[in-house]
C-alpha positions in Angstrom: 0.0 0.0 0.0 1.2 3.4 -0.8 0.6 6.3 1.6 -2.1 8.6 0.3 -1.9 12.4 0.7 -4.9 14.3 1.6 -5.5 17.6 0.5 -5.2 20.4 2.9 -8.4 22.1 3.8 -8.4 25.7 3.4 -8.7 28.1 6.3 -12.0 29.8 6.6 -10.3 33.1 5.9 -9.4 31.9 2.6 -12.9 30.8 1.6 -14.9 33.3 3.1 -14.5 37.0 2.5 -16.5 39.7 4.7 -19.6 41.0 2.8 -19.3 44.4 1.6 -21.4 46.8 3.8 -24.6 47.9 2.0 -25.3 51.6 2.2 -28.9 53.0 2.2 -29.7 54.8 -0.9 -31.9 57.7 -1.7 -34.1 55.2 -3.5 -35.1 53.5 -0.5 -36.3 56.8 1.1 -38.2 57.8 -2.1 -39.7 54.3 -2.6 -43.4 53.2 -2.2 -42.5 49.8 -0.9 -40.0 47.1 0.1 -40.0 43.6 -1.0 -38.2 41.5 1.7 -37.2 37.8 1.1 -37.0 35.9 4.3 -34.9 32.5 5.0 -38.5 30.7 5.7 -39.2 31.2 2.0 -41.9 34.1 2.5 -41.8 37.4 0.5 -43.2 40.3 2.8 -44.1 43.7 1.1 -43.6 46.6 3.4 -45.5 49.6 2.2 -44.6 53.2 3.3 -48.3 53.9 4.5 -48.7 50.7 6.5 -47.3 49.3 9.8 -44.5 46.8 8.8 -45.0 43.1 9.7 -41.3 42.8 9.9 -39.4 44.0 13.0 -35.6 44.0 13.7 -34.7 41.5 16.3 -31.8 43.5 17.2 -33.2 47.0 17.7 -36.8 47.5 18.4 -37.6 50.9 16.6 -35.6 50.4 13.8 -37.4 51.1 10.3 -37.8 48.4 7.7 -35.5 50.3 5.2 -32.7 49.9 7.5 -32.6 46.1 7.5 -29.9 44.3 5.6 -29.5 40.8 4.3 -28.5 38.4 7.0 -30.1 40.4 9.9 -32.4 38.5 12.2 -36.0 39.8 12.2 -39.2 38.9 13.6 -42.1 38.3 11.1 -45.6 38.1 12.7 -43.8 37.2 16.1 -41.6 34.4 14.8 -37.9 34.5 14.4 -36.7 34.7 10.9 -33.7 36.0 8.7 -33.7 38.5 5.9 -32.3 36.9 2.6 -32.7 39.7 0.2 -34.3 43.1 -0.2 -35.6 44.9 -3.3 -37.0 48.5 -3.5 -39.9 49.1 -5.8 
C-alpha cells in the first residue's frame, strides 16, 4: 500500500470574505414599498403607509428600510432572517 496524501483544507479566511457593507440609498427613501425575502421562503411587502409586519430582532424601533441581508428579524412574532431586499 502506498501512503495517500490528503488535500489540505483551506482556512476559513481563505474561503469566506467579509460581505461588503450595503449603504442605504436615496431610492429607499423615495420608494413606495420594499420587498423582503425571508429565510423561511416568505416574501413580505412593506409599504410606506402601512405598519410593517417585519421587525428587527436587534433593535426595537429600527425602520424596515434599515434592514440588511442576513439580519435577524421577527415576522408576525416568529424569528426569521432577511435573505434579500428589493426597492419598488
